[in-house]
N, C-alpha and C positions, 0 to 999 in steps of 0.2 A: 198503835202498838208500842209497848214500853220496851226500852233498851236495857239490857243488863249493865251492871257496873263496869264489867270488862269491855263490853262493846262500846260504851260511852267513852271509856278511856282510850280505846284504839282510835275512835273517830277524832278524839282531841289531839292525837299525835300528829306532827307535821308529816306530810308526804315526802318520801325519799326523793332527792334531786335526781334528775336524769343523768345518766353516766356521760361524762365528757368523751368526745371522740378525739383520740390522739392521731398524730400524723401517720403512724404505722398502720393503725386500723383503717384509716381512709385509703391508704395505698393498697392494702391487702384486699379490701372490698373492690377497689377499682380494677385491680389485676384480674379478679374473677368476673367482673361484670362489664367493664367497658368494652364495647365492640371493637375498638381499635386494637386492643390486645389480642382479641380473637382473630382479627384480620392478620396481625403480625405473626401469630402462631401458625395460621394456615399457610401463609407465605413461606415461613421457615420450613414446614414439613414438605411443601411442594418443591422448594429449592433443594432440599436434601436428596430428592429423587434424581436430581441431575447427575449425581455421582454414579448412580447405577446406570443411568443412560450413557454416560461417558465410557464405562466399562463394557456395556453391551455392544457398543460400536465395533469392538475388536473381537467379539465372539462369533462363532460360526452361525450362519443363518440357514435354516432348512425350510424348504417350501414343497408342497405337494400340489400337483395340478392334474386335471383330468377333464375329459369331455366326451360327448357322443353326438353324432349327427349323421347326415346323409352326405356321401362322398362318391364322386366318379373317379375312376382310375384307368389310365392307359399306360402299360409298361411294355417296352420293347428292348429285349436284351439280345445282342448279337455277339458272335465269337465265343460263345460259352463252351465249356467242356462238360460232357454228359457221360455218366457211367452208372450202370445198374446191374444187379446180380443176374448172371446168365446172358448178358448182352455185351456186345463188343463196344468198348468206349468210343464215343464220337466227339470229334472236334468241330469247331466253328458252328456250333448249334445255335439256333435262334429260338428264344422263348418270348411269347407274347401273352399278356394278360389284359383282360378288358372287364371292367365292372362299371355298370351304369346305375347311378343313384343307389349305391350299396350302403349298408350299415357300417359306420365307422366309429371306433372307440379308441381312445388313447389316454395314457396316464404317464406321469413322470415324477420322480423325486429328485430334487436338486439341493445340494449343500454347497455353501460358499464361505470361504474363510479369507478375509482381506489380509494381504501380506504387505503390500506397499500402497498406501492411499493417503496422499497429502491432505486432501480435503477432509477426510475423516479424522486425521490427526489434529488438525486445527479445530475441528468441531468438538472433539473430545476434550481438548484443553479449554475450550470455550465453556463447555458444560460444567467442568470442574470449577472454573472461575465463577460461574453463575451460582453454584452451591455455596462457595465461600461468601459471595456477595449477599446471599439470602441470610446467612448467619449474622453478618455485619448489620444488615438492614433490620433484623429482629432486635439486635442489641440497641440500635439507635432508636427504634420505635419504643422499646421498653424505657429507655432513659427519657425520651420525650414525654411519654405518658406520666412518668414519675414527676417530672418537672411541672407538668400541667396540673397534676393533682395538688402538688405543693402550692402552686400559684393560686388555684381555686380555694384551697384551704385558707391561706392567709388573706385572700381577698374577702372571704367571709368574716374572718377575725376583725379586719379593719372596718368592714361595713357595719358589723354589729356594734363595734365600739363607737363609730361615728354616729350611728342612730341613737345609741344610749346617751352620748354626750349632748346631742341636739335636743333629745327629749328632756334631759335634766336642765339644759339651758332654758328651754321653753317654760318649764315649770317655774324656774327661778324668775324669769321675766314676767310671767303671769302674776306671781306673788308680788313682785316689785310694782307691777301696774296697779294691782289692787291697793297696795300701800300708798302709791302716789296719788291715787284718786281720793283715798281717805284723808291723806294729809293736805291735799288741795282743798278738799271740802272744809277741812278744819283751818285752812289759811296758813298752814306751815310750809307748803311748797308751791312754787309757781306752776302754771298749767304746762310749762315747757317740759317738765319731768314726765307728765302724763303722756304727752305726745311722743316723747322719745321712747318711753316704754311700749307704747302701742305700736310704733313703727318697728321696733326691734322684735316684738312678738309676731307681727305679721311676716317679717323676714324669716324668722326661725321656723314658722309654720311651713313656709314654702321649702326651706332647706330640709326640714324633716320629711316632707313628702318625697323629695328627691332621694334622701338617704334611705327611706323605706323601700323605694323602688330598686335602689342599688343593692340593698341587702337581699331582696327577693331574687334578683338576677344572679348574685353570687351564690346564694343558697341553691338555686335551681341548677347551676353549673356543677356544683359539687354533688348534688343529688343524682344528676344524670351520669356523672363519672363513676360514682360508687354504688348506685342502685339502692341507697339507703333512703328511708323516709325523712321528711323534713324535721320531725321531732327527734331524730337520732343525730342530727347535725349540730353538735354543740362543740365547736372547735376550741382549742386551748391557745391562749396568747403566749408569745415568747416571754421568757423570764428575763431578768436583768443580765444573766450570764450568757450572753450570746456571742461575745467577742472571743475569738480563738486565743488560747493560752500560748501556743507556740508561734513564733514569728512566721510570717508568710514567705514561702519560697520566692526567689526572684522571678520576675516576669519571663526571662529567657527560659527558665525551667519549665514553666507552664506552656509556653509557646512550643518548645521542643516536644513536650508530651502530647500536645494537641496534634502536631504534625505527624506524630508516630501512631496515635491511637484514636483520634477523633473519628466516630462512626461515619459521619458525612464525608469526611476526606477519604476514609478507607473505601467507602462505597463508590465515590467518584473515581478513585484510582482503579478499582475493580472494573468499572464501566469502561475506562480507557483501555484496559487490557482486553476486555471482551470485544470492544470495537476493533482493536488491533488483530485479534484472532479472526474476526469476520473478514478483514482485509486478506489475511493469509489464506483463509478458506477459499475465497474467489480467485486468488492467484494460483492456488494449487489445483483449482478445477480444470486448468489447462494441462496439467501434468498427466503422464501415463499412470495407470493403476494396474496392480498385479494382484490376482486373486487365485486361490486354490479352489478348484471346482470339481465336484463329484456329482455324477448324474446317472440315474437308472430310469429307463422308460420302455414303453411298449406301445406300438401302433398296430391296429388290426382293422382290415376292411374286408367285407364279404358281400357277395351279391351275384347277379347275372350280367353277362356282357356278350360281346360278339362271339365268344368261343365257349359259351355255356357258363355254368356255375364256376365261381372262382373265389378264392380268399387269399389275402396277402397279409402276413404278419411280420413285424420287425421289432426285435428286442435289442436294446443297446445299453451298454454300461461304459461310462466314460469317467476317467479321473485324470486331472492334469492342471496345468497352470494357464490362466487366461489373462491376456494383456489387452488393455483397452486404452486407446489414445484418442482423446477428443480432438476433433479437427475444426469444427465450425458450429457455433450455437446461434447464428443469426444476429450476433451483437449483444445477446442477453448477458453473457458472462462479463463482458467488458463494461457494460452499463452498470451491472451490480457491483463490480469492483470500484467504479468511480463513486457510486453511492456510498459504499463502505468507507472509502477514503475520506469523504466529506463528513460522514458521521463520526469518524475517528477524530477529525479536527474539532468538531463540535464538543466531543467528550473531553478533549484536552483543554479547550477553552473553559468548559464548565468546571473542570478540576481546578484551574487557576482561579476562577471566580470564587469558588467555595473556599479555597485556601485563603484568599483575602478576607472573606467574610468571617471565617473562623478566627483568623488572626485579630481582627477588630473586636470580635466578641470576647476573646480571651483577654485582650488589653482592657476592655471596659469592665469586665467582671473583676479582674485583678486590681485595677485602680479603685473600684468601689470598695473592695475589701481592704485595700491599703489605707484608705482614708476613713474606714468605718470607725476605728477607735476614736479619732478626733471628732467625728460627726456625732456619734452616740454620746460621747462625754459632754459635748457642747449642748446637746438637747437635754440631757439630764440636768445640767446646770440651769438651762432655760426653764425647766419645770420647777426647780427649786426656787429660782428667782421669781417666777410667776406666782408661786404659792405665797411667797413673802409679800409680793405686791398686792395680792388679793386680800391678805389679812390686814395690811395697812389701809387699803381702800375701804374695806368693810368697816373698820374702826372710824375712818374719816367720815363715812356716810352716816354712821350712827350719831356723830357729833355735829353733822351738818357741814363739814368741810368738803365733802365729795358728793357729787350728784348721783342720781340713779344710773345715768348713762355711764359715769365713771366706774361704778360697781359692775355693771353688766359687761363693760369692755374688759375689765380685769378678769372676770369669770370666763369670758370667751377666750381671752389670751391664754389662760391656764389650760382650758380644754384643748385649744389648738396645739399648745406645746406638748401636752400628753399624747394627743393623736399623732403628731409628727414623730415623737419618740417611738411610739408603737410601730409606725410605718418603717422607721429606720431600722428597728430591730428585726422586723420581718424581712426587710431587704437584705440585711446581713446574712440571714440564714439562707435566703434564696440564692444569693450570689455565691455562697459557699458551695451549694449543690450545683449551681450552673457551671462554676469553674471545674468541678469534678466531672461533670457531664461532658464539657468541651474537651477534657483530657481523656475521655473514654473510661473513667473510673467510677462513675456513679453506680452504686448498688444499694442493696437493702442495709448493709452494714453502715454505710455513710448516711443513709436516710435515718437510721436509728439514732445516730449521733446527734442529728438535728432534732429529732423527736425528744431526746433527753433534755434539750434546752427549752422545753415548753413548761409553762407553769402548771403544776399538778394541784 
């Protein structure tokens, strides 16, 4: 089949390159796809219901009860007063009622309104604290996922660069090996150059296999987090402008911010307060409670007995205040109180441990950023020096003053310097976000600022 001139022209055009995946796109995909975010959102919604539970503890409760069955009844009333139309009133009258296996029905409606209830007071505060803790936990989970997406993103950037450098090194070594063999055959080089190039080629082949495996692992991690296909994962490397323009705030500033707003610390503090309310709840379980109670009910029994057919009905309406004083629970209440006290001690110890861990992490991230300028600048100079060394070595190799091994070493050193510079730049960006997260400030706006530092 012949192609038209326009069809042939279209086929001759280069295919468009795949769109690069920037950091914000990766985060937005992960936010919608990653199951950890769904878990955090479900926990947040569940935690919010605890505020309603806390309010419901102080609202009236209404219950309806009823039943039917078989009942026997013997009643004996003495000293009663009896009066009926047309009859002389009688005193000291005795009434007897007997029902054997009669039909019995009963129903009642009861409403209770707690007035004084120490246990419920502690429980309601505990539920409110639980709702606050759920919001803090959601914030921490969101920041953690954001940092993990950033880490996976830059791991793939570095892994792809490492694989590309090793592949390029291997191609150069294979060319050098072919050249060394030709020159050895021509008598221009000793066999040593051939052996050196062969050994270097085999080493690079092994390193390339490991690098390909590392890239696949990093790619799979980012794909799992974002739900994107492997073909869509084309991350952008950081540009040269990764160093912050404004000076970094003092370490004390970040430590103070972390103590005030770090999600893990806030969550640990909330758990201490919740544990303390658990102690108060069991302490208050021994206190008297006061409730406003209203009840309406009716009991009815009918059947045959010793005096013939009979029926007894009783209707009651009650409203008043009910006081309940717990006396003895078999030791259960005191045992639960001791358990709550020990769990409170554990929560306080955990809070102190988390405070130490957060302080160390803040210091490490701050120091890494504090020295970032000197480190990145030194690596940039190392790359420049390695490029100059490679040019000189290549020239020396052409005139015979440098061996093939010298040339390969110079190329490897330049690639290693470039890779180290790339890693340093990614670490600067990650430490910026990590420090913000430790201070409880990491959000999409700060992530977008890091995204702007990527090469477009």
